[in-house]
Every structure is written in structure tokens, then in C-alpha cells.
C-alpha positions as CSV (number, residue, x, y, z in Angstrom):
1,X,0.0,-0.1,0.1
2,X,2.6,2.3,0.8
3,X,4.6,2.1,-2.2
4,X,1.1,2.2,-4.6
5,X,0.9,5.5,-2.5
6,X,4.3,7.1,-2.8
7,X,4.7,5.9,-6.8
8,X,1.5,7.6,-7.2
9,X,2.1,11.0,-5.9
10,X,5.0,11.1,-7.9
11,X,3.0,10.2,-10.9
12,X,0.8,13.2,-9.6
13,X,3.7,15.5,-9.3
14,X,5.2,14.6,-12.6
15,X,1.4,14.4,-14.5
16,X,1.3,18.4,-14.6
17,X,5.0,18.5,-16.1
18,X,4.2,15.8,-19.0
19,X,1.6,18.8,-20.5
20,X,4.0,21.6,-20.2
21,X,6.3,21.5,-23.7
22,X,6.5,20.8,-26.8
23,X,9.7,22.1,-28.3
24,X,9.6,22.1,-32.2
25,X,7.7,24.4,-34.6
26,X,3.4,24.4,-34.8
27,X,2.8,23.8,-38.3
28,X,1.1,26.5,-40.1
29,X,0.5,25.4,-44.1
30,X,3.0,27.4,-46.1
31,X,1.4,29.4,-49.0
32,X,0.8,27.9,-52.5
33,X,1.4,29.6,-55.9
34,X,-2.1,30.0,-56.9
35,X,-3.7,31.7,-60.1
36,X,-6.2,33.8,-59.7
37,X,-8.2,32.4,-62.5
38,X,-7.7,29.5,-65.2
39,X,-6.5,30.9,-68.3
40,X,-8.4,28.4,-70.5
41,X,-11.8,29.0,-69.4
42,X,-12.4,31.7,-71.5
43,X,-15.5,30.7,-73.7
44,X,-15.7,27.2,-71.3
45,X,-19.5,26.7,-70.0
46,X,-20.2,24.8,-67.5
47,X,-23.3,21.8,-66.9
48,X,-26.2,23.0,-64.9
49,X,-25.4,21.5,-61.5
50,X,-27.0,18.1,-61.1
51,X,-27.2,18.1,-57.7
52,X,-29.2,14.1,-57.9
53,X,-25.7,13.1,-59.2
54,X,-23.7,11.0,-56.5
55,X,-21.1,13.3,-55.3
56,X,-18.4,10.4,-55.3
57,X,-19.3,8.9,-58.8
58,X,-18.1,11.1,-61.5
59,X,-18.9,9.3,-63.7
60,X,-22.5,8.9,-63.7
61,X,-22.2,12.5,-65.2
62,X,-22.0,9.8,-68.8
63,X,-25.1,8.4,-67.8
64,X,-23.6,5.3,-69.4
65,X,-25.3,2.3,-67.3
66,X,-22.5,-0.3,-68.3
67,X,-20.3,2.3,-67.0
68,X,-22.1,2.9,-63.5
69,X,-21.3,-0.9,-62.9
70,X,-18.4,-1.6,-63.7
71,X,-17.0,1.6,-61.6
72,X,-19.0,0.6,-58.8
73,X,-16.6,-2.7,-58.8
74,X,-13.3,-0.8,-59.0
75,X,-12.8,-0.1,-55.2
76,X,-14.7,-3.6,-54.0
77,X,-12.2,-5.6,-56.4
78,X,-9.4,-4.0,-57.7
79,X,-6.3,-5.4,-55.8
80,X,-3.4,-2.6,-56.1
81,X,-6.2,-0.5,-54.1
82,X,-6.0,-3.8,-51.5
83,X,-2.5,-2.9,-51.2
84,X,-2.9,1.2,-50.7
85,X,-6.0,0.4,-47.9
86,X,-3.7,-1.8,-45.6
87,X,-1.0,0.4,-46.3
88,X,-3.5,3.1,-45.0
89,X,-4.0,0.3,-41.5
90,X,-1.1,0.0,-40.7
91,X,-0.4,3.8,-40.7
92,X,-3.3,3.5,-38.1
93,X,-1.8,1.5,-36.0
94,X,1.4,3.5,-35.8
95,X,-0.4,5.9,-34.6
96,X,-1.7,3.7,-31.6
97,X,1.5,3.0,-31.7
98,X,3.1,6.8,-30.9
99,X,0.2,6.9,-28.2
100,X,1.3,4.3,-26.1
101,X,4.4,5.9,-25.4
102,X,2.0,8.6,-23.4
103,X,1.1,5.5,-20.3
104,X,3.2,3.7,-18.2
105,X,4.5,0.0,-19.2
106,X,3.8,-2.3,-16.4
107,X,4.7,-6.0,-16.2
108,X,4.7,-8.9,-13.9
109,X,7.8,-11.1,-13.3
110,X,7.5,-14.4,-11.6
111,X,10.4,-16.5,-11.2
112,X,10.7,-19.9,-8.5
113,X,14.5,-20.8,-7.7
114,X,15.0,-24.3,-6.0
115,X,18.7,-24.5,-4.7
116,X,20.5,-27.4,-2.5
117,X,19.5,-28.3,0.1
118,X,16.0,-28.1,-1.2
119,X,15.2,-24.5,-0.8
120,X,13.0,-22.6,-2.6
121,X,12.5,-19.0,-3.4
122,X,9.6,-17.5,-4.7
123,X,10.0,-14.1,-6.3
124,X,6.6,-12.3,-7.3
125,X,7.3,-9.1,-8.7
126,X,5.3,-6.6,-10.5
127,X,7.5,-3.6,-12.2
128,X,6.6,-0.6,-13.8
129,X,8.3,2.4,-15.3
130,X,6.9,6.0,-16.7
131,X,8.8,8.2,-19.0
132,X,7.2,11.4,-18.8
133,X,6.9,13.0,-22.0
134,X,8.5,16.6,-20.9
135,X,8.7,18.3,-24.3
136,X,6.4,16.5,-25.8
137,X,8.8,14.4,-27.7
138,X,4.9,11.4,-27.9
139,X,3.2,14.0,-28.6
140,X,5.0,15.3,-31.7
141,X,5.2,11.3,-32.2
142,X,2.0,11.2,-32.4
143,X,1.1,14.3,-34.5
144,X,3.7,12.8,-37.0
145,X,2.1,10.0,-37.0
146,X,-1.7,11.3,-37.2
147,X,-0.9,13.3,-39.8
148,X,0.9,10.2,-42.5
149,X,-2.2,8.5,-41.3
150,X,-4.1,11.5,-43.7
151,X,-1.9,11.2,-45.9
152,X,-2.1,8.0,-46.2
153,X,-5.8,8.1,-46.6
154,X,-5.1,10.8,-49.4
155,X,-3.2,8.4,-51.3
156,X,-5.6,5.6,-50.9
157,X,-8.2,8.6,-52.6
158,X,-6.1,8.9,-55.1
159,X,-5.0,5.8,-56.0
160,X,-8.7,4.7,-55.4
161,X,-9.4,7.7,-58.6
162,X,-6.4,6.5,-60.6
163,X,-8.0,3.5,-60.9
164,X,-10.9,4.3,-61.9
165,X,-10.4,6.6,-64.1
166,X,-8.3,4.3,-65.7
167,X,-10.8,2.1,-66.5
168,X,-13.1,5.2,-67.7
169,X,-10.4,5.6,-70.5
170,X,-10.6,1.7,-71.1
171,X,-14.0,1.6,-71.3
172,X,-14.0,4.9,-73.8
173,X,-11.2,2.5,-76.0
174,X,-13.6,-0.4,-76.0
175,X,-16.4,2.0,-77.3
176,X,-14.0,3.3,-80.1
177,X,-13.2,0.5,-81.4
178,X,-16.6,-1.1,-81.6
179,X,-17.4,2.6,-83.4
180,X,-14.6,1.7,-85.2
181,X,-16.1,-1.9,-86.1
182,X,-19.3,-0.2,-86.7
183,X,-17.7,2.6,-89.5
184,X,-16.0,-0.4,-91.3
185,X,-19.1,-2.2,-91.5
186,X,-20.7,0.6,-92.9
187,X,-17.8,0.8,-95.2
188,X,-17.9,-2.5,-96.3
189,X,-21.7,-2.1,-97.4
190,X,-20.3,1.4,-99.0
191,X,-17.3,-1.2,-100.9
192,X,-20.1,-3.8,-101.9
193,X,-22.5,-1.1,-103.7
194,X,-19.3,0.2,-105.6
195,X,-18.0,-3.6,-106.9
196,X,-21.7,-4.3,-107.9
197,X,-21.6,-1.1,-109.9
198,X,-18.2,-1.7,-111.3
199,X,-19.7,-5.2,-111.9
200,X,-22.7,-4.4,-114.2
201,X,-20.7,-1.6,-116.4
202,X,-17.9,-4.1,-116.7
203,X,-20.8,-6.4,-117.5
204,X,-22.3,-3.9,-120.1
205,X,-19.0,-3.4,-121.9
206,X,-18.5,0.8,-120.4
207,X,-15.2,-0.2,-117.4
208,X,-12.5,-1.9,-117.7
209,X,-12.2,-5.4,-115.7
210,X,-9.5,-2.8,-113.7
211,X,-12.2,-0.9,-112.1
212,X,-13.6,-4.4,-110.7
213,X,-10.2,-5.4,-109.0
214,X,-9.6,-2.3,-107.4
215,X,-12.9,-2.2,-106.1
216,X,-12.2,-5.9,-105.1
217,X,-9.3,-4.7,-103.5
218,X,-11.1,-2.2,-102.0
219,X,-13.3,-3.8,-100.3
220,X,-10.8,-6.8,-99.1
221,X,-9.1,-4.2,-97.1
222,X,-12.4,-2.3,-95.1
223,X,-13.4,-5.8,-94.2
224,X,-9.2,-6.4,-92.8
225,X,-9.6,-3.3,-91.0
226,X,-13.0,-3.5,-89.4
227,X,-11.3,-7.5,-88.4
228,X,-8.3,-5.7,-87.3
229,X,-10.9,-3.3,-84.5
230,X,-11.1,-6.4,-82.6
231,X,-7.4,-6.2,-81.1
232,X,-8.1,-3.2,-79.2
233,X,-11.1,-4.0,-78.1
234,X,-10.3,-7.2,-77.3
235,X,-7.2,-5.3,-75.2
236,X,-9.2,-2.7,-73.7
237,X,-11.9,-5.1,-72.3
238,X,-8.5,-7.6,-70.4
239,X,-7.7,-3.9,-69.1
240,X,-11.1,-3.4,-67.7
241,X,-10.7,-6.8,-66.0
242,X,-8.1,-6.6,-64.2
243,X,-9.0,-2.5,-62.6
244,X,-12.0,-5.3,-60.9
245,X,-10.1,-7.3,-60.1
246,X,-11.2,-10.1,-62.1
247,X,-9.1,-12.5,-64.9
248,X,-10.0,-11.5,-68.2
249,X,-12.1,-14.6,-69.0
250,X,-14.9,-13.6,-66.5
251,X,-16.0,-10.1,-68.2
252,X,-17.2,-9.3,-70.9
253,X,-18.7,-6.1,-71.7
254,X,-21.3,-6.3,-74.3
255,X,-21.1,-3.9,-77.7
256,X,-21.8,-1.1,-77.5
257,X,-21.2,2.5,-79.5
258,X,-19.1,5.9,-78.3
259,X,-21.0,8.5,-76.8
260,X,-22.1,11.8,-78.1
261,X,-23.2,13.1,-74.7
262,X,-20.1,14.8,-73.5
263,X,-20.5,16.2,-69.8
264,X,-19.4,19.3,-68.7
265,X,-18.1,19.3,-65.1
266,X,-18.2,22.4,-63.2
267,X,-15.3,23.7,-62.8
268,X,-14.9,26.0,-59.4
269,X,-12.2,28.7,-58.2
270,X,-8.6,27.9,-58.4
271,X,-8.4,28.1,-54.6
272,X,-10.5,25.0,-54.4
273,X,-8.3,22.6,-56.4
274,X,-6.4,22.3,-53.5
275,X,-9.2,21.0,-51.7
276,X,-10.6,18.9,-54.1
277,X,-7.3,16.6,-55.3
278,X,-6.2,13.7,-53.3
279,X,-2.5,14.2,-54.3
280,X,-2.7,17.6,-53.4
281,X,-4.0,16.9,-50.0
282,X,-1.7,13.9,-49.1
283,X,1.6,16.1,-49.8
284,X,0.5,18.8,-47.7
285,X,-0.9,16.4,-45.0
286,X,3.0,14.5,-45.7
287,X,4.3,18.3,-44.9
288,X,2.4,18.5,-41.9
289,X,4.2,15.1,-40.5
290,X,7.2,16.0,-41.6
291,X,7.0,19.4,-39.6
292,X,6.1,17.2,-36.4
293,X,9.0,15.5,-36.9
294,X,11.0,18.3,-36.4
295,X,9.6,18.7,-32.6
296,X,10.6,14.9,-32.4
297,X,14.4,15.2,-33.3
298,X,14.6,18.7,-31.1
299,X,13.1,17.1,-28.1
300,X,17.0,15.0,-28.2
301,X,18.3,17.8,-26.9
302,X,16.5,17.9,-23.5
303,X,16.6,15.7,-20.4
304,X,14.2,12.8,-20.3
305,X,12.8,11.6,-16.6
306,X,11.5,8.4,-15.9
307,X,9.2,7.0,-13.0
308,X,9.9,3.1,-12.1
309,X,9.1,1.2,-9.3
310,X,8.4,-2.2,-8.2
311,X,6.6,-4.7,-5.3
312,X,6.6,-8.3,-4.7
313,X,7.1,-11.1,-2.5
314,X,10.4,-12.9,-2.0
315,X,10.9,-15.9,-0.2
316,X,10.0,-19.9,1.0
317,X,6.4,-19.7,-0.7
318,X,6.0,-23.0,1.4
319,X,6.5,-21.5,4.8
320,X,2.9,-20.0,5.4
321,X,4.8,-18.0,8.3
322,X,6.6,-16.1,7.0
323,X,5.2,-15.2,3.5
324,X,4.2,-11.5,4.8
325,X,7.0,-10.9,6.9
326,X,9.0,-10.8,3.1
327,X,7.8,-7.9,1.2
328,X,9.6,-6.2,-1.4
329,X,9.3,-3.0,-3.0
330,X,11.1,0.0,-4.4
331,X,10.4,2.7,-6.2
332,X,12.7,5.7,-8.2
333,X,12.9,9.1,-10.6
334,X,16.1,9.3,-12.9
335,X,16.7,11.7,-15.0
336,X,19.0,11.3,-17.8
337,X,20.3,14.2,-20.1
338,X,22.6,14.3,-22.5
339,X,26.3,15.7,-22.7
340,X,28.0,14.5,-25.7
341,X,26.4,12.3,-28.9
342,X,28.9,13.4,-31.5
343,X,26.8,15.9,-32.8
344,X,23.8,12.7,-33.5
345,X,21.2,15.6,-32.1
346,X,22.4,18.5,-34.4
347,X,22.3,15.9,-37.3
348,X,19.1,14.3,-36.9
349,X,17.2,18.0,-36.4
350,X,19.4,19.3,-39.8
351,X,17.7,16.0,-41.4
352,X,14.0,16.5,-39.9
353,X,14.1,20.5,-41.1
354,X,15.8,19.4,-45.0
355,X,13.1,16.7,-44.8
356,X,10.9,19.3,-44.2
357,X,11.9,21.8,-46.9
358,X,11.6,19.2,-49.4
359,X,8.3,18.3,-48.4
360,X,7.5,22.3,-49.1
361,X,8.8,21.7,-52.5
362,X,7.2,18.4,-53.7
363,X,3.3,20.2,-52.1
364,X,3.9,23.4,-54.4
365,X,5.1,21.2,-57.2
366,X,1.7,19.1,-56.9
367,X,0.0,21.9,-56.9
368,X,1.4,23.6,-59.7
369,X,1.3,20.0,-61.7
370,X,-2.2,20.2,-61.0
371,X,-3.0,23.5,-62.8
372,X,-1.4,22.3,-65.7
373,X,-3.0,19.2,-65.3
374,X,-6.7,21.7,-65.5
375,X,-5.3,24.2,-68.3
376,X,-4.6,21.3,-70.1
377,X,-7.6,19.1,-70.3
378,X,-9.6,22.7,-70.2
379,X,-7.3,23.4,-73.7
380,X,-7.9,19.7,-74.9
381,X,-12.0,19.7,-74.4
382,X,-12.5,22.6,-76.0
383,X,-10.3,22.9,-78.7
384,X,-11.6,18.9,-80.0
385,X,-15.2,20.5,-79.8
386,X,-14.2,22.9,-82.2
387,X,-12.7,20.3,-84.1
388,X,-15.4,17.8,-83.8
389,X,-17.7,20.2,-85.9
390,X,-15.4,21.1,-88.7
391,X,-14.9,17.2,-89.5
392,X,-18.9,16.5,-88.9
393,X,-18.8,19.1,-91.7
394,X,-16.2,17.3,-93.8
395,X,-17.9,14.3,-93.0
396,X,-20.7,15.6,-95.0
397,X,-19.2,16.8,-97.8
398,X,-17.1,13.6,-98.6
399,X,-20.1,11.5,-98.4
400,X,-21.5,14.1,-100.6
401,X,-18.7,13.6,-103.1
402,X,-18.8,10.3,-102.8
403,X,-22.6,10.0,-104.6
404,X,-21.5,12.5,-106.9
405,X,-19.1,10.3,-107.9
406,X,-20.6,7.8,-108.6
407,X,-23.3,9.3,-110.4
408,X,-21.1,10.7,-113.0
409,X,-19.2,7.1,-112.9
410,X,-22.2,5.6,-114.2
411,X,-23.2,8.1,-116.5
412,X,-19.5,7.2,-117.8
413,X,-18.4,11.0,-117.5
414,X,-15.6,9.9,-114.7
415,X,-13.4,7.0,-114.3
416,X,-13.6,4.5,-111.4
417,X,-10.1,6.8,-109.7
418,X,-12.0,9.7,-108.4
419,X,-14.4,7.0,-106.9
420,X,-12.1,5.4,-105.5
421,X,-10.3,8.4,-104.2
422,X,-13.7,9.9,-103.4
423,X,-14.5,7.2,-101.1
424,X,-11.0,6.5,-99.2
425,X,-11.3,10.7,-98.6
426,X,-14.7,10.3,-97.3
427,X,-13.0,6.6,-95.1
428,X,-10.5,9.5,-94.0
429,X,-12.7,11.9,-92.7
430,X,-14.9,9.6,-90.4
431,X,-11.9,7.8,-88.9
432,X,-10.6,11.6,-88.2
433,X,-13.8,11.9,-86.8
434,X,-14.0,9.6,-84.5
435,X,-10.5,9.8,-83.0
436,X,-11.6,13.5,-82.2
437,X,-14.9,12.0,-80.2
438,X,-12.7,9.3,-78.3
439,X,-10.1,12.2,-77.7
440,X,-13.2,15.1,-76.0
441,X,-14.3,12.1,-74.0
442,X,-10.5,11.0,-72.4
443,X,-10.2,14.5,-72.4
444,X,-13.6,15.0,-70.2
445,X,-12.5,12.0,-68.0
446,X,-9.1,13.2,-68.1
447,X,-10.7,16.9,-66.8
448,X,-12.8,15.4,-64.1
449,X,-9.7,13.8,-62.9
450,X,-7.4,16.6,-62.7
451,X,-10.2,18.4,-60.8
452,X,-10.2,16.0,-58.2
453,X,-13.5,13.9,-59.5
454,X,-15.8,13.9,-56.2
455,X,-13.6,13.8,-54.1
456,X,-12.8,16.4,-51.1
457,X,-10.4,17.2,-48.0
458,X,-13.6,17.1,-45.9
459,X,-13.6,13.6,-46.6
460,X,-10.1,13.0,-44.5
461,X,-10.5,12.0,-41.0
462,X,-9.9,14.3,-38.3
463,X,-6.4,14.0,-37.4
464,X,-5.9,11.3,-34.3
């Protein structure tokens, strides 16, 4: 009882000291280079906000049920995300590990010894020690690990967003392959029509055999291109399977065309980007963790205070008469002050400060890269939209050219070379239009991702 009272008295005296100071700089977020407005935003027409759309499910803006179904499986089944999630839980465990240092460590150490001539000795002792966190080293360590856990959570969100965008881009490529296959199927029908015309002209004696052969070669080439689209489709489908965590044999996406719907995601003020991109949040939280690490290193200059004590029994356990006469106890206080360690603490502090400076540079570089990506995709979306309008007109003109050339060939006023040239030009224009449509959808996906998807910094759990 006396031991418990005395040790409790020491602990009570030490408790006020445990929270008296936290060495090292308190964290303040450094300023980042943030523009007042986006350069490429001129002329950008944001879509009317759709409050019914899922705030995190950004892909629902495309209104594609198949894409919605596939995207929903990414976070559940993707194996890469499983690893990132495990890293996050490991970071949470490090917080608990750091927090444990705030409390005393208590051990029970029983021992039974037999010596000649048959004497027994029992030592049953409970011992404990507690290093008081006078200078906030442990608290700074908890702060550091808490910030690191938040950074890990943001990394997980960023990895999830990257996997979701990769699936969306693979889906766009798959639909482009489907649309290309349909384009070549229509072209094959057109070329079959041309072949029939040349065959009729040849049978009537108004066309050369070479016209028939040229038409046949053109038809076969189109059929070959139609078959070739299967390669890109298969590879895109396989990529989608891996992204949802399944073997390619288990995933089949039904055929469909490339959508003409190109949603315009709401572009908020540039300052909002700092809170909407998980990679920026991760860089900022890493910066905070490195700042706390400076405090941990600086605490190495200061003394440590440790309380220790033990209580128990020592004696022959079989002699009841003296069992209560052999209690043992001890308590004490130890102060340890570093005097010389060859400059180790100086080096650790300097290293911590350098790591923090590097994290600040990384944070600012991440912010600049984010603005570049938004500007890039704003420009791409706008320019591809303008290009699609022009290419659409070019396709219409090319199709009219083909009809005129065929009619003139039937009338015998034009050679078949003109028909072939017009059909090749029409196919080229349609291929370019399809590629631009696909590129614009890709740019829209990349823009949504560059804006942070549906993520917000508010999703990070409070610092434990």
C-alpha cells in the first residue's frame, strides 16, 4: 500500500509536467502558387449542376449503365487498392504505437528457484516504468503519425481515383473500337455497292476489268480493318477486367457505340482545387508530418524523466509463517540529460528540417502540376469540340462527293479512280471524326480527374 501511495504521489507530481511544453515549430500550411483564374476557362460553358448525381461517383455524368456497373467494382475488387488500404491501416497502427508511449509500462515477473539442499525461493514482482513526456516528443510523434495516416488515406483516395479513371479511359477505348467496327461495317456495305456498280459496268462493256479488281481490293481492305478492331477491343476489355480485380475470362462487355454525350464538369475557383485533389491533400499532410518530425528531433536536446517502481514478495512460498514478512518494493525517479553524442542530435534536427523543406517543395510542385493538368484538359476539351464541328462538316461534304462520283461513273463521265479517291477521303474523314470524339471524351475524363473527381478534403478523418 505504501508503495502504491508513494508511486501515485510521484505520478501526480509528474502529470502537470507531462503537458508543460512541446518543442519544435507548430505547423502552419505554407502558401502555394495559386492563380486567380484559369487561363483556358474563357468560353467554357459549365453544365447546369445536377444535385441528383452522386457526389463521389463522377462517372455517372456520362449516364452509361454499363460504365456505372463496372466503376462500382473498382474499389471493391481492385487488388492494387487492397494494398493501399492495408498501408492506411498500418499507418493507423503506428498512431496507436506512438500513443502507447504516453502511458506507463507495467510487467509481472514471477520466478521460482530451487537450490540445495532443497530450499525454494519465490520472487513475484510487479514492476513499472513511465517516461514523462516533458518536452512533447511523444505528442509530436503522435502528431507526426496522425498526419502520416491522413496522408496515407489521401494516397488511398488518389489511387482509387486513378484506378477509376483508368477504367473509364479503357472503356472509352473499347467503345471507340466498337464504333470503329461499325464504321468499317458501313464502309464494307458502301464498297460492296461500289463493287456491284463496277461489275455491272464491266458486264455492260463500259468499264475495264481493272475497275472491278480495284473495287474488290478496296472491299477486302475494309473487311481487314473491320477485323483488326477486335484487337483494340479485346485489349481494352482485358484491362477493364484487371481493374475490377477479375481475370479477363470472367469479364465481357456487351457491344455499344461511343457516346456523343460529353458532360461539362463544373469548374470551381482555382483555390478550391487545393481541397479537391487527393494528391495535393497527401502532399500537404506529408508536409505537416515532416514539420512534427522536427519537434521529435529537437526533443533529443532535452532531458528525459523516468519514474520506476516495483512491489512483490520474495521468500519460500511453502513457509506460510513468513510469507507476509518478505514483501519487497522499490520506487525511484531518474533524470537523463544528453551531454555528448558526437553531433547526432544536431544531424537529426538538420535532417528533419531538410525533409520538411523537401516536402514543401513537393507540395508546391504538386499544386503547380495540378493547375497544369486542369489547364491542359480545359484546352483539349474546348479544341476537340471545335475540331469535331469542322470534321462533322467535312464528313458530310465527303459523303456528298462519293455520291456525285458514283453517279458520274455510272453515267460514264468519270473514271473509277475518282470514285476510289472520294471513298478513301470519306473514310479518312470519318476516322478522324471518330478519333476526335474519342479524344474529347478522354479529355473530359482527364479533366474530371484533374479537378479531383468527386473527392473533397473534408473526407479525411480528423487527425487522431
